[in-house]
KOLLUM-450507 format. One record per residue (C-alpha): x, y, z. Coordinates in steps of 0.02 Angstrom, whole numbers, padded with zeros to 5 digits, always signed. Example, Ala and Ser with C-alpha at 12.3 -4.5 7.8 and 13.67 -1.06 7.14 Angstrom:
+00615-00225+00390+00684-00053+00357
! end
This chain:
+04420+00635+00269+04300+00700+00401+04160+00593+00327+04268+00437+00338+04310+00472+00521+04127+00500+00561+04079+00336+00475+04213+00239+00572+04153+00319+00735+03971+00271+00703+04018+00094+00655+04118+00075+00815+03974+00144+00916+03853+00022+00835+03966-00126+00863+03992-00078+01044+03803-00063+01067+03778-00235+00989+03913-00307+01100+03829-00231+01252+03659-00301+01197+03725-00477+01168+03767-00579+01321+03821-00760+01338+03738-00853+01479+03774-01030+01536+03700-01134+01674+03608-01289+01726+03426-01341+01744+03386-01456+01891+03233-01558+01942+03156-01560+02116+03288-01685+02176+03436-01583+02115+03471-01692+01963+03503-01614+01793+03357-01610+01671+03410-01660+01494+03305-01587+01353+03238-01438+01450+03198-01286+01341+03275-01114+01370+03197-00973+01268+03235-00788+01270+03066-00709+01305+02989-00616+01159+03106-00694+01030+03133-00858+00940+03309-00870+01012+03331-01025+01119+03419-01188+01157+03399-01351+01253+03498-01431+01393+03619-01573+01364+03618-01743+01448+03678-01666+01612+03552-01524+01608+03682-01394+01556+03653-01256+01428+03737-01108+01346+03644-00965+01259+03691-00797+01183+03551-00672+01213+03499-00544+01085+03402-00407+01173+03427-00287+01316+03376-00344+01491+03346-00522+01431+03224-00638+01520+03242-00826+01500+03091-00942+01499+03142-01114+01562+03020-01257+01534+03008-01446+01532+02859-01561+01508+02787-01609+01677+02865-01458+01766+02810-01281+01800+02895-01157+01683+03000-01018+01761+03050-00846+01700+03225-00790+01751+03294-00614+01729+03476-00627+01674+03537-00457+01732+03727-00456+01744+03742-00642+01781+03842-00753+01666+03799-00916+01755+03623-00964+01806+03557-01116+01896+03370-01150+01886+03273-01278+01989+03105-01329+01915+02962-01396+02019+02850-01538+01963+02692-01473+01882+02549-01552+01978+02424-01427+01910+02347-01561+01802+02320-01667+01956+02262-01521+02062+02147-01465+01923+01976-01419+01987+01839-01527+01911+01660-01465+01909+01543-01600+01976+01364-01597+02036+01334-01452+02156+01517-01412+02180+01697-01435+02129+01831-01562+02173+02017-01584+02146+02055-01707+02008+02187-01790+02118+02063-01830+02257+01918-01875+02143+01866-02056+02165+01728-02063+02032+01734-02094+01844+01733-01914+01781+01809-01855+01618+01841-01672+01577+01837-01598+01402+01918-01427+01400+01871-01276+01298+02006-01309+01169+01900-01452+01100+01764-01328+01049+01871-01193+00972+01901-01163+00786+01789-01308+00738+01703-01316+00569+01539-01366+00651+01399-01268+00735+01347-01385+00875+01460-01419+01024+01394-01597+01036+01478-01640+00871+01643-01578+00943+01627-01710+01080+01642-01854+00955+01796-01955+01001+01849-01841+01144+01819-01956+01292+01787-02143+01315+01614-02202+01361+01530-02054+01278+01462-02100+01107+01395-01969+00986+01304-02044+00836+01228-01963+00681+01128-02034+00537+01109-01888+00418+01203-01735+00359+01052-01623+00368+01086-01464+00470+01036-01464+00651+01082-01593+00782+00908-01603+00855+00903-01780+00922+00745-01824+00826+00672-01826+00653+00769-01809+00492+00916-01719+00571+00931-01847+00707+01073-01901+00818+01102-01969+00989+01219-01954+01138+01241-02102+01254+01354-02136+01402+01405-02315+01439+01281-02400+01325+01096-02434+01348+01008-02434+01516+00830-02487+01474+00713-02545+01335+00629-02377+01365+00780-02282+01306+00835-02139+01416+00928-01977+01390+01087-01903+01457+01054-01766+01586+01128-01596+01542+01173-01470+01675+01225-01295+01620+01299-01183+01755+01214-01285+01890+01041-01291+01808+00958-01446+01735+00939-01404+01550+00864-01479+01393+00970-01561+01260+00906-01432+01136+00985-01297+01243+01154-01385+01243+01152-01442+01062+01126-01262+01006+01246-01173+01124+01380-01058+01059+01535-01171+01068+01643-01021+01110+01545-00996+01273+01599-01164+01344+01739-01166+01473+01734-01351+01512+01624-01506+01503+01626-01637+01640+01558-01809+01597+01494-01899+01753+01486-02084+01713+01474-02185+01874+01419-02150+02052+01479-01971+02034+01316-01941+01940+01209-02010+02083+01197-01836+02157+01064-01810+02020+00962-01957+02084+00825-02013+01967+00908-01925+01819+01079-02005+01841+01069-02179+01766+01106-02126+01586+01251-02015+01636+01265-01828+01667+01356-01696+01565+01398-01540+01666+01435-01386+01560+01522-01234+01634+01521-01072+01534+01661-00946+01526+01683-00806+01652+01777-00642+01636+01955-00618+01698+02097-00494+01681+02088-00325+01598+01944-00285+01483+01962-00363+01311+01858-00383+01156+01870-00546+01059+01805-00591+00889+01807-00759+00804+01727-00801+00639+01737-00925+00499+01666-00954+00326+01643-01133+00270+01622-01222+00106+01543-01393+00119+01560-01529-00011+01477-01699-00019+01579-01836+00063+01534-02015+00025+01406-02016-00114+01273-02149-00082+01246-02279-00221+01111-02188-00317+01134-02243-00498+01145-02145-00658+01030-02192-00802+01173-02289-00884+01211-02384-00722+01027-02423-00699+01010-02490-00876+01170-02592-00863+01118-02667-00696+00945-02712-00761+01015-02787-00922+01143-02889-00825+01006-02961-00714+00893-03004-00862+01034-03096-00949+01079-03188-00789+00902-03253-00755+00929-03418-00844+00746-03453-00881+00706-03579-01017+00550-03640-01106+00491-03820-01113+00612-03857-01254+00760-03788-01158+00774-03626-01255+00832-03477-01152+00698-03348-01116+00733-03166-01076+00600-03071-00980+00621-02882-00988+00471-02847-00878+00408-02668-00893+00545-02618-01016+00485-02737-01151+00644-02766-01251+00830-02789-01243+00857-02637-01353+00769-02526-01227+00889-02580-01090+01039-02564-01207+00990-02386-01249+00964-02350-01064+01136-02421-01024+01207-02295-01147+01116-02152-01061+01013-02104-01214+00873-01979-01188+00730-02020-01307+00554-02087-01326+00551-02270-01272+00420-02401-01312+00383-02495-01149+00276-02645-01106+00154-02546-01000+00016-02471-01108-00037-02351-00972+00130-02260-00969+00149-02101-01069+00056-02120-01234+00009-02303-01257+00171-02357-01177+00280-02231-01266+00366-02124-01136+00515-02008-01135+00660-02070-01030+00823-01980-01006+00970-01956-00886+00899-01898-00720+01009-01943-00573+00898-01875-00438+01036-01870-00308+01146-01758-00416+00995-01650-00457+00954-01624-00274+01119-01614-00182+01278-01514-00202+01398-01391-00120+01340-01278+00020+01407-01131+00120+01398-01089+00304+01463-00956+00421+01483-00925+00606+01531-00768+00703+01557-00733+00888+01603-00573+00978+01630-00556+01164+01680-00427+01292+01756-00487+01454+01861-00431+01599+01871-00412+01786+01909-00289+01923+01946-00319+02105+01764-00357+02142+01680-00386+01973+01695-00515+01836+01597-00501+01675+01582-00581+01506+01457-00535+01370+01449-00634+01208+01344-00643+01051+01344-00769+00911+01267-00790+00739+01278-00942+00628+01197-00995+00465+01216-01178+00423+01153-01223+00250+01118-01401+00198+01169-01490+00039+00998-01470-00044+01016-01367-00203+00836-01341-00258+00776-01249-00101+00845-01175+00058+00867-01307+00191+00960-01251+00344+00968-01177+00516+01008-01005+00583+01055-00972+00763+01068-00813+00865+01135-00831+01042+01171-00708+01181+01249-00741+01351+01297-00631+01499+01392-00693+01651+01417-00568+01791+01497-00598+01961+01496-00464+02094+01590-00476+02260+01471-00379+02371+01583-00383+02525+01711-00495+02607+01587-00635+02637+01456-00627+02499+01458-00643+02310+01314-00625+02187+01318-00702+02014+01197-00674+01871+01182-00771+01710+01069-00721+01566+01057-00814+01403+00947-00812+01249+00946-00934+01104+00848-00910+00944+00850-01065+00834+00770-01052+00663+00753-01208+00555+00677-01205+00383+00664-01329+00242+00546-01415+00121+00392-01499+00196+00386-01642+00071+00502-01737-00045+00626-01804+00083+00543-01973+00100+00609-02136+00030+00521-02093-00133+00649-01958-00173+00791-02078-00217+00734-02255-00183+00567-02263-00273+00586-02207-00453+00728-02254-00570+00844-02111-00624+00763-02097-00795+00629-01964-00770+00700-01788-00793+00637-01661-00669+00573-01546-00807+00496-01570-00979+00551-01458-01125+00427-01325-01070+00502-01306-00897+00358-01397-00814+00380-01535-00686+00382-01701-00777+00274-01842-00706+00359-02006-00670+00318-02135-00807+00234-01991-00896+00074-02018-00797+00125-02029-00613+00109-01918-00460+00290-01907-00404+00428-01783-00439+00547-01760-00293+00627-01604-00366+00458-01521-00384+00401-01573-00211+00560-01509-00129+00563-01346-00226+00378-01301-00232+00285-01426-00125+00279-01319+00031+00389-01271+00178+00416-01325+00357+00488-01205+00485+00513-01185+00670+00565-01035+00771+00623-01086+00944+00667-00958+01079+00748-01010+01243+00776-00875+01373+00854-00911+01541+00894-00808+01695+01005-00875+01836+01029-00785+02000+01151-00854+02127+01213-00800+02297+01366-00874+02385+01397-00825+02565+01539-00872+02681+01446-00889+02846+01589-00951+02953+01766-01006+02919+01749-01158+02807+01558-01146+02798+01481-01080+02636+01300-01060+02586+01245-01066+02405+01076-01017+02334+01030-01029+02150+00867-00982+02065+00836-01009+01880+00691-00972+01766+00688-01035+01587+00557-00986+01460+00537-01080+01297+00430-01028+01151+00422-01128+00989+00318-01078+00838+00300-01214+00707+00221-01207+00536+00206-01336+00399+00112-01313+00237+00100-01437+00093+00058-01374-00080-00001-01459-00238+00133-01477-00371+00058-01497-00547+00143-01629-00653+00143-01643-00843+00182-01759-00986+00337-01735-01091+00230-01642-01218+00160-01522-01088-00010-01597-01048-00067-01589-00867-00077-01763-00787-00107-01745-00601-00026-01666-00449+00098-01721-00321+00031-01684-00146-00151-01694-00200-00212-01653-00024-00135-01484+00019-00144-01431+00200-00071-01312+00327-00028-01347+00508+00024-01225+00644+00080-01266+00819+00128-01158+00966+00222-01223+01117+00261-01124+01272+00351-01185+01426+00409-01111+01590+00533-01202+01701+00583-01145+01875+00723-01213+01983+00772-01164+02159+00911-01246+02256+01010-01205+02409+01146-01300+02500+01279-01283+02633+01460-01338+02609+01577-01359+02756+01764-01390+02736+01881-01431+02878+02058-01498+02901+02095-01584+03065+02268-01630+03123+02402-01678+03000+02301-01699+02842+02126-01761+02887+02024-01663+02760+01834-01661+02769+01705-01583+02655+01517-01599+02683+01376-01535+02573+01189-01541+02603+01042-01453+02525+00873-01454+02441+00811-01420+02266+00637-01387+02197+00579-01384+02016+00418-01339+01930+00382-01360+01745+00228-01295+01655+00194-01309+01469+00050-01284+01351+00026-01322+01169-00101-01269+01039-00111-01351+00869-00225-01324+00721-00225-01404+00549-00332-01360+00399-00351-01442+00230-00354-01363+00057-00228-01222+00063-00200-01129-00100-00031-01069-00160-00061-00881-00149+00109-00835-00080+00038-00806+00094+00017-00956+00207-00101-00951+00355-00232-01070+00424-00365-00937+00396-00329-00939+00209-00368-01124+00191-00549-01174+00162-00553-01359+00203-00585-01464+00356-00513-01399+00519-00431-01514+00646-00385-01443+00815-00262-01535+00927-00245-01696+00829-00124-01838+00857+00012-01853+00987+00056-01671+00968-00117-01603+01000-00177-01472+01122-00125-01502+01301-00064-01425+01461+00070-01520+01555+00135-01481+01727+00252-01575+01841+00347-01541+02001+00506-01610+02078+00574-01595+02255+00739-01665+02316+00861-01678+02459+01044-01708+02419+01204-01730+02517+01387-01770+02492+01528-01817+02611+01711-01813+02558+01862-01866+02659+02044-01885+02617+02198-01911+02720+02344-01812+02650+02277-01840+02476+02315-02025+02498+02156-02113+02555+01995-02051+02476+01813-02078+02526+01655-02004+02451+01474-02037+02501+01326-01965+02403+01142-01968+02441+00986-01900+02360+00798-01919+02385+00681-01870+02244+00494-01842+02246+00392-01820+02087+00214-01769+02052+00211-01902+01914+00177-02038+02043+00034-02076+02161+00040-02040+02348+00146-02170+02433+00253-02196+02278+00319-02020+02251+00485-02037+02344+00640-02135+02299+00812-02122+02379+00978-02151+02291+01157-02158+02349+01338-02187+02299+01494-02240+02393+01667-02227+02318+01845-02241+02378+02019-02213+02311+02199-02246+02357+02340-02138+02289+02484-02259+02297+02615-02132+02247+02584-02041+02411+02645-02194+02504+02826-02196+02562+02870-02345+02453+02822-02252+02293+02843-02069+02338+02976-01989+02230+02982-02135+02110+03079-02072+01957+02968-02167+01834+02794-02174+01912+02735-01998+01957+02554-02036+02002+02451-02192+02029+02274-02201+02096+02157-02349+02119+01972-02314+02137+01807-02404+02154+01625-02352+02172+01451-02423+02193+01292-02324+02165+01103-02339+02156+01030-02217+02029+00865-02187+01943+00799-02162+01767+00650-02061+01708+00634-02162+01547+00463-02237+01513+00372-02123+01634+00240-01997+01579+00143-01868+01674+00019-01939+01801+00006-02110+01719-00068-02180+01878-00228-02082+01841-00357-02162+01728-00420-02045+01593-00582-02042+01494-00582-02013+01307-00735-01944+01219-00791-01967+01040-00939-02021+00936-00993-02172+00836-01137-02228+00726-01264-02351+00797-01451-02374+00825-01601-02439+00729-01592-02282+00624-01403-02261+00617-01342-02093+00676-01195-02020+00773-01200-02039+00961-01074-01981+01093-00957-02110+01167-00839-02120+01315-00698-02243+01345-00559-02278+01467-00394-02230+01389-00291-02368+01470-00283-02478+01623-00177-02394+01756-00085-02438+01915-00008-02335+02053+00118-02470+02098+00262-02421+01986+00406-02301+02005+00570-02249+01926+00683-02384+01862+00822-02412+01989+00994-02446+01917+01149-02500+02010+01320-02451+01944+01485-02530+01997+01649-02455+01938+01830-02508+01961+01970-02402+01892+02145-02333+01896+02232-02173+01842+02419-02147+01820+02554-02033+01753+02734-02079+01717+02898-02011+01650+02883-01837+01722+02695-01835+01685+02725-01856+01499+02635-02023+01491+02461-02025+01568+02319-02149+01565+02166-02222+01648+02061-02379+01641+01885-02413+01706+01776-02569+01709+01591-02550+01749+01433-02650+01776+01265-02564+01753+01117-02666+01816+00932-02625+01794+00834-02760+01890+00665-02671+01890+00648-02609+01713+00478-02541+01662+00384-02649+01537+00208-02702+01495+00159-02874+01558+00067-02998+01447-00113-03028+01503-00258-03124+01430-00332-03061+01267-00495-03004+01346-00410-02888+01471-00513-02741+01409-00375-02615+01380-00190-02583+01363-00091-02654+01508+00008-02527+01611+00195-02527+01629+00265-02615+01781+00440-02637+01852+00461-02816+01790+00614-02820+01673+00799-02847+01704+00938-02780+01592+01125-02781+01627+01263-02687+01537+01449-02717+01560+01593-02622+01484+01763-02541+01497+01850-02379+01450+02033-02337+01427+02136-02181+01392+02322-02168+01353+02407-02002+01319+02581-01934+01287+02639-01754+01288+02816-01689+01267+02922-01549+01205+03072-01562+01092+03158-01397+01067+03029-01275+01001+02906-01413+00962+02770-01455+01088+02659-01602+01045+02529-01719+01119+02441-01880+01070+02294-01961+01159+02199-02120+01118+02037-02172+01202+01925-02323+01177+01770-02395+01258+01648-02537+01241+01480-02582+01320+01379-02743+01300+01205-02776+01368+01102-02932+01404+00916-02949+01435+00911-03059+01590+00723-03064+01621+00564-03000+01542+00399-03091+01535+00348-03127+01356+00516-03079+01281+00530-03233+01172+00492-03158+01003+00617-03140+00863+00610-03116+00676+00737-03117+00535+00851-02966+00538+00859-02832+00671+00754-02862+00827+00724-02701+00921+00625-02659+01080+00525-02533+00979+00456-02672+00872+00425-02784+01023+00554-02911+00966+00668-02963+01110+00737-03124+01179+00795-03159+01356+00978-03204+01364+01027-03092+01218+01063-02907+01192+00936-02779+01141+00937-02741+00955+01001-02915+00912+01026-02978+00736+00951-03149+00696+01004-03206+00524+00995-03358+00411+01155-03457+00404+01214-03485+00226+01336-03607+00147+01391-03518-00010+01305-03529-00179+01239-03676-00279+01380-03732-00395+01267-03816-00524+01090-03874-00564+01119-04044-00482+01150-03957-00315+00991-03855-00338+00888-04011-00375+00960-04102-00224+00917-03954-00112+00735-03950-00172+00721-04136-00147+00776-04121+00034+00693-03955+00079+00526-03949-00011+00406-03821+00063+00451-03693+00193+00517-03526+00131+00611-03593-00021+00550-03502-00179+00454-03601-00309+00379-03573-00482+00460-03434-00583+00558-03384-00427+00638-03556-00410+00821-03556-00360+00961-03580-00488+01147-03613-00489+01229-03461-00408+01088-03431-00285+01112-03440-00096+01114-03605+00000+01027-03584+00168+01066-03703+00311+00931-03803+00400+00993-03767+00576+00852-03856+00669+00864-04011+00555+00675-04020+00526+00684-04034+00336+00622-03856+00304+00697-03683+00288+00596-03574+00407+00639-03426+00517+00551-03501+00667+00475-03671+00701+00429-03787+00842+00603-03861+00827+00687-03690+00848+00695-03617+00673+00840-03581+00557+00893-03411+00623+01054-03390+00719+01108-03250+00834+01247-03147+00754+01274-03003+00872+01190-02838+00911+01180-02671+00822+01273-02569+00953+01443-02494+00911+01585-02586+00998+01764-02531+01026+01724-02351+00984+01878-02241+00993+01953-02070+00974+02130-02016+00927+02170-01835+00970+02334-01754+00922+02409-01581+00935+02570-01490+00893+02636-01314+00921+02790-01233+00845+02838-01050+00843+02663-00980+00825+02596-01123+00721+02470-01245+00793+02406-01408+00722+02261-01518+00779+02202-01681+00704+02064-01782+00787+02001-01950+00729+01853-02054+00786+01782-02220+00735+01719-02393+00777+01805-02561+00762+01650-02670+00771+01468-02636+00731+01346-02753+00647+01236-02674+00515+01115-02739+00384+01058-02614+00253+00870-02602+00226+00765-02511+00097+00756-02507-00093+00942-02477-00121+00997-02608+00006+01023-02740-00126+00981-02762-00312+00800-02785-00363+00714-02772-00197+00574-02721-00315+00593-02730-00504+00499-02567-00532+00601-02463-00408+00774-02388-00412+00920-02511-00407+01089-02500-00323+01231-02521-00450+01356-02562-00313+01365-02748-00354+01367-02738-00544+01501-02854-00611+01530-02933-00441+01393-03065-00442+01402-03252-00476+01413-03313-00655+01472-03476-00730+01631-03384-00778+01649-03312-00603+01592-03448-00481+01699-03378-00339+01607-03211-00335+01564-03133-00168+01382-03103-00213+01242-03215-00280+01180-03227-00458+01089-03075-00522+00900-03084-00541+00753-02969-00578+00637-03078-00474+00599-02986-00310+00558-03145-00212+00716-03233-00266+00818-03076-00236+00749-03062-00060+00790-03246-00027+00968-03218-00088+01005-03056+00002+00888-03010+00144+00929-03066+00321+01070-03183+00269+01226-03196+00372+01345-03141+00234+01252-02975+00219+01280-02928+00400+01421-02805+00377+01548-02746+00503+01530-02558+00502+01710-02528+00556+01780-02358+00509+01900-02220+00554+01863-02039+00511+01967-01881+00515+01843-01787+00619+01939-01625+00639+02091-01547+00558+02148-01374+00614+02303-01279+00558+02326-01108+00637+02454-00970+00648+02463-00839+00785+02539-00678+00718+02685-00619+00827+02644-00487+00957+02780-00377+00885+02667-00360+00733+02494-00358+00812+02542-00234+00948+02571-00103+00814+02387-00112+00769+02334-00119+00953+02286-00303+00948+02337-00416+01090+02318-00576+00989+02274-00621+00809+02262-00798+00745+02213-00859+00573+02169-01039+00540+02103-01172+00424+01980-01297+00496+01911-01452+00413+01779-01574+00471+01745-01752+00409+01883-01733+00279+01930-01916+00259+01876-02089+00313+01915-02272+00286+01769-02393+00299+01741-02579+00283+01566-02562+00207+01543-02636+00033+01376-02555-00013+01435-02376-00039+01355-02291+00110+01431-02174+00238+01472-02273+00397+01375-02150+00506+01216-02154+00400+01134-02296+00494+01041-02442+00415+00927-02351+00292+00957-02379+00108+00842-02239+00051+00878-02096+00171+01024-02020+00078+01045-01840+00140+01234-01837+00125+01366-01802+00254+01472-01654+00204+01656-01616+00210+01680-01442+00283+01824-01326+00236+01833-01168+00341+01943-01015+00345+01934-00918+00507+02011-00782+00611+02010-00744+00796+02069-00579+00866+02083-00505+01040+02109-00322+01081
! end
């Protein structure tokens, strides 16, 4: 009985405690005007207990814990925390969240409020670089902001901007025929793209993209746009953070490298489609090197055996072993990568600090040898408030970038040259020679043909001082020293090749060599400037900045190459015994120095945040030019009008913010300018001459020079608007720009007997026009917070003037090849117009009767029914690319991407987070080139199987592609440079997919962790493309460079304690 009483007492006590803990609260949530906010979220802090307001802004909630605190939030308003206490009714007034408008944007030599910014500046926040399944931050920028285009053309590790692992970053299209690079500024210091491309993404706090006159503060470096990177600083109590991920990478779109069976079937189909006959009308089949139909039938069945071929020199009197040997599948497969970052950060009343370290190992898809990149980075940011008026900041960083891979075997020969019928190894494990007698084996070359490596170290020290001299007057001094050291080695080794029976034939890489190169550079920057801020009267806000900057760059390079290196396992130039070459080629021995000196200024004015004015000025002097031509001055003027600060729009319930803006700037470009080109140099050598021929020393002038040239000067006009609506849930912007380069550097055409290479002069004119748009939506529905943003941009250029630019050829016409035409864009496509395929022999005969001569094939290559009909555009009775009458090529657009876009989405719900980012292009002309561009570019080479069964036949006269043929000349006539083969490279790609979960604090606090998040991250997981030839849409135009793009699948964790 006593036990029952005790149980009843305890139950009553528990129920009374629960009743005391639970509390029902009702109330109303109001906006800044006193109106109820429907759909506002009320959450009990530290729990998942919550509710939303009804149409009148009213709510009712039963709390669960003791001393409950309510978190009241609504999209577009600042969240509030309210302690319930003993209250049963609560009324909460939310204020509009203008933080996004008052956000501080880092610009050149300072910061500005986003609301009063009148230039075209886009900000990418640190979230874009977190939890990504990529190593380089530049890849994370794809699709993030309009006007900034990140392109790749290979999946090989390392976004280096040149060579095999190449890529490019452009802002607002092209500026010059000389190219030009984006300027990168890291923590106020002009930096190299290598430094940015290989940064630890977790160190980035924000990236500002300066696209119009806002970039003019960088003067002669501004024309191609400026990317300003700000790294993270310490804040709050000391914490340690770790983030790491392991990635598996799988091949994405597999290029059209055939199997043996596909090769045999494609070849057999073309032989049978030839339609050749003898004098009596009997059909003739020509099997070329393969000799017989049975050989091709056996190939089409993928049979590995000894084949009798028509070439007596192959194998043993024409008998050669052929078998399944898909070189692509032999060479490429899955890969694994990893990335780890640890940081310590915090702050006290006077000190802020953050120390981070990162390691990553990014392996490529190559299976037969290591091909990848390792990175080690270190960064320290330290801010010390010395006293009330002075602060000192120190930044130290070190980057070690190690790239290593095969030195040979990656050329077009690897996939495009030999058919997939020569196994890599014979039965004895030796490398098998192509055709049984050749000197190629890509697997052997990649695995044992030598290595290429670079070890690049970049160390930088920044020291800054900020002093508040008077009220509103600040002085800033920054000194930076950057040391770069790059050690490069490349050795090429002989690879012995054998017959199928094990007899030595010859070697791949018959001229082994070793090359070593050492580069060292030292860059110094010193700048100082004053900034004065003042508010006069009722809202007249002024800010003035002025200062100077000085730069000095010194570099030296030593290169040596030696022939005849043996494969002894140790590779050094001293172990080779052949000819020595010191400082050869463009990358020889040299010392290069240059200096830069500048004055810069900026004036900002706004009246109550309503009327905005900004004036920029900069004067640059460079040692690269002669006296009297060293200085150039640049400027920018911009203005803005915030209409929503006017009385007629202030407080508008729909339109929360509206700004109109315009700018005009004069900026410079360093493209096309070398060191001291105004100085004539003498080259020394030797030659053989004399009655008794012998070597004699010679001297020659390197090139004709001039001192009357300077930086290209580009004007930029920008007109734009920014807005937010519906309680800041809907935001957007639009900009239209004109970029004009009226004094582009180019070489003028002179008479043939000029006596040397003509110097560059400012004689060209190029204009680029374009637009950019962003539209975003963010909202919250109950516990779900989500956002969607779409951006798109386009830029189109036209060559307005350039002496001698009246040369064009079939296909792509690029400035690098000297093919340009005034009145058209750079990189224009000029193609033959076609009118379908010949329906019958009568049509073929009529065509030859009308268009005898010209480029129309004759003899055994004569056209047949099913071949292409080309149009005589100039009506001169011939088919020719160019002629006195104008030629038969027509302009069909340029190669630049148009309507490039990004779609960025995010969602959060009760600890879960989801991110999906897409990028793509709606219009880009592309013509594939190389051996796998179309069938039978050469009958002895590899063949794309992509069009097998899709070509014209008498049974399929409506086919999309012409009649198959093994004749290379006829195949070229049918496929190369014809309008129907200019593809639209439109695509959309799932660039990033991230699914994360943050473990509740109630769990992590027990193990002394402040925050723990686990996540899955994928990169390049899916795409849709309009290409019909089987290539990845980002691979470029090459049909033989097939290093695949990879799909990355990563599992990661981030923890803070």
